[in-house]
C-alpha positions as CSV (number, residue, x, y, z in Angstrom):
1,M,0.1,0.0,0.0
2,K,1.1,3.4,-0.9
3,A,0.4,6.7,0.8
4,T,1.3,10.1,-0.7
5,P,0.5,12.9,1.7
6,A,-0.4,16.5,1.2
7,E,-1.1,19.2,3.8
8,T,-4.7,18.3,4.1
9,S,-5.2,15.2,2.1
10,V,-3.5,11.6,1.5
11,S,-3.6,9.8,-1.7
12,L,-3.8,6.2,-0.9
13,E,-3.1,3.0,-3.6
14,W,-3.2,-0.6,-3.1
15,S,-3.2,-3.8,-4.8
16,A,-6.7,-4.9,-5.8
17,V,-8.1,-8.2,-4.3
18,T,-9.7,-10.4,-7.1
19,G,-13.6,-10.7,-6.6
20,A,-13.8,-7.6,-4.3
21,T,-16.7,-5.4,-4.9
22,E,-15.8,-2.6,-2.6
23,Y,-12.9,-1.4,-0.1
24,E,-13.3,-0.2,3.3
25,I,-10.8,2.3,4.3
26,S,-10.7,3.3,7.9
27,Y,-8.6,5.9,9.7
28,G,-9.0,7.0,13.4
29,Q,-12.9,7.0,14.1
30,E,-13.6,7.5,10.1
31,K,-14.6,5.1,7.6
32,T,-15.2,5.4,3.8
33,T,-15.6,2.9,1.1
34,R,-14.6,2.7,-2.4
35,K,-15.1,0.7,-5.5
36,Q,-11.5,1.0,-6.9
37,A,-8.0,0.3,-5.4
38,S,-7.3,3.9,-4.7
39,A,-8.6,6.9,-2.8
40,V,-7.8,10.5,-1.9
41,I,-8.7,11.3,1.8
42,Q,-9.4,14.9,2.3
43,A,-10.4,17.3,5.2
44,L,-7.5,15.9,7.3
45,T,-5.3,17.9,9.8
46,A,-2.0,19.3,8.5
47,D,1.2,17.9,10.0
48,T,-0.7,15.1,11.8
49,D,0.1,11.2,11.8
50,Y,-2.5,9.0,10.5
51,T,-2.9,5.1,9.9
52,F,-4.9,3.9,7.2
53,K,-6.3,0.3,7.0
54,V,-8.2,-1.2,3.8
55,V,-10.2,-4.2,4.0
56,A,-11.6,-5.9,1.0
57,K,-15.3,-6.8,0.8
58,A,-17.4,-8.9,-1.8
59,D,-21.0,-10.0,-1.4
60,G,-20.9,-9.7,2.5
61,Y,-17.5,-11.4,2.8
62,E,-15.0,-9.4,4.6
63,D,-11.3,-10.0,4.3
64,S,-8.9,-9.2,7.0
65,P,-7.1,-5.8,6.4
66,A,-5.7,-6.1,3.0
67,A,-3.3,-3.3,3.5
68,E,-2.3,-0.9,6.2
69,V,0.1,2.2,6.2
70,A,1.0,5.0,8.4
71,T,2.0,8.6,7.4
72,R,1.9,12.0,8.3
73,T,0.3,14.9,6.8
74,L,2.7,17.7,5.5
75,A,3.2,20.9,7.7
76,P,1.7,24.0,6.3
77,E,4.2,26.3,4.3
78,P,5.4,29.2,6.0
79,E,3.9,32.4,5.0
80,T,6.1,34.7,3.0
81,H,6.1,38.6,3.2
82,D,7.5,40.5,0.5
83,A,9.2,43.7,1.7
Protein backbone atom coordinates (compact mmCIF):
# COMPACT_ATOMS: atom_id res chain seq x y z
CA MET A 1 0.00 0.00 0.00
CA LYS A 2 1.30 3.44 -0.91
CA ALA A 3 0.44 6.73 0.80
CA THR A 4 1.30 10.12 -0.68
CA PRO A 5 0.62 12.88 1.86
CA ALA A 6 -0.21 16.50 1.16
CA GLU A 7 -1.02 19.22 3.70
CA THR A 8 -4.67 18.27 4.33
CA SER A 9 -5.10 15.10 2.26
CA VAL A 10 -3.51 11.72 1.58
CA SER A 11 -3.62 9.79 -1.70
CA LEU A 12 -3.79 6.02 -1.16
CA GLU A 13 -3.12 3.19 -3.61
CA TRP A 14 -3.18 -0.55 -2.91
CA SER A 15 -3.23 -3.85 -4.78
CA ALA A 16 -6.67 -4.87 -5.97
CA VAL A 17 -8.15 -8.04 -4.46
CA THR A 18 -9.68 -10.46 -6.98
CA GLY A 19 -13.44 -10.64 -6.49
CA ALA A 20 -13.66 -7.58 -4.23
CA THR A 21 -16.70 -5.40 -4.91
CA GLU A 22 -15.59 -2.57 -2.62
CA TYR A 23 -12.90 -1.54 -0.17
CA GLU A 24 -13.49 -0.09 3.30
CA ILE A 25 -10.89 2.45 4.36
CA SER A 26 -10.65 3.29 8.05
CA TYR A 27 -8.53 5.88 9.85
CA GLY A 28 -9.09 6.98 13.44
CA GLN A 29 -12.86 6.98 14.00
CA GLU A 30 -13.61 7.55 10.30
CA LYS A 31 -14.62 5.02 7.61
CA THR A 32 -15.31 5.36 3.90
CA THR A 33 -15.73 2.95 1.00
CA ARG A 34 -14.42 2.91 -2.57
CA LYS A 35 -15.04 0.64 -5.56
CA GLN A 36 -11.48 0.99 -6.90
CA ALA A 37 -8.07 0.27 -5.34
CA SER A 38 -7.25 3.92 -4.69
CA ALA A 39 -8.62 6.90 -2.80
CA VAL A 40 -7.88 10.49 -1.87
CA ILE A 41 -8.80 11.18 1.75
CA GLN A 42 -9.42 14.89 2.28
CA ALA A 43 -10.19 17.30 5.12
CA LEU A 44 -7.33 15.98 7.26
CA THR A 45 -5.35 18.03 9.78
CA ALA A 46 -1.95 19.25 8.61
CA ASP A 47 1.21 17.92 10.29
CA THR A 48 -0.64 14.97 11.86
CA ASP A 49 0.04 11.21 11.98
CA TYR A 50 -2.59 8.91 10.42
CA THR A 51 -2.82 5.14 10.01
CA PHE A 52 -5.01 3.93 7.14
CA LYS A 53 -6.38 0.38 6.95
CA VAL A 54 -8.08 -1.10 3.91
CA VAL A 55 -10.39 -4.13 4.01
CA ALA A 56 -11.64 -5.81 0.83
CA LYS A 57 -15.34 -6.75 0.77
CA ALA A 58 -17.31 -8.99 -1.60
CA ASP A 59 -20.95 -10.06 -1.31
CA GLY A 60 -21.06 -9.82 2.49
CA TYR A 61 -17.62 -11.38 2.89
CA GLU A 62 -15.00 -9.26 4.64
CA ASP A 63 -11.30 -10.01 4.31
CA SER A 64 -8.78 -9.28 7.04
CA PRO A 65 -7.09 -5.91 6.51
CA ALA A 66 -5.75 -6.13 2.97
CA ALA A 67 -3.35 -3.29 3.55
CA GLU A 68 -2.22 -0.84 6.22
CA VAL A 69 0.03 2.20 6.08
CA ALA A 70 1.05 4.97 8.46
CA THR A 71 1.90 8.46 7.23
CA ARG A 72 2.00 12.07 8.35
CA THR A 73 0.32 14.95 6.55
CA LEU A 74 2.64 17.76 5.54
CA ALA A 75 3.22 20.83 7.69
CA PRO A 76 1.70 24.06 6.37
CA GLU A 77 3.93 26.16 4.16
CA PRO A 78 5.25 29.17 6.07
CA GLU A 79 3.80 32.46 4.90
CA THR A 80 6.19 34.69 3.05
CA HIS A 81 6.02 38.44 3.19
CA ASP A 82 7.54 40.50 0.43
CA ALA A 83 9.27 43.64 1.62
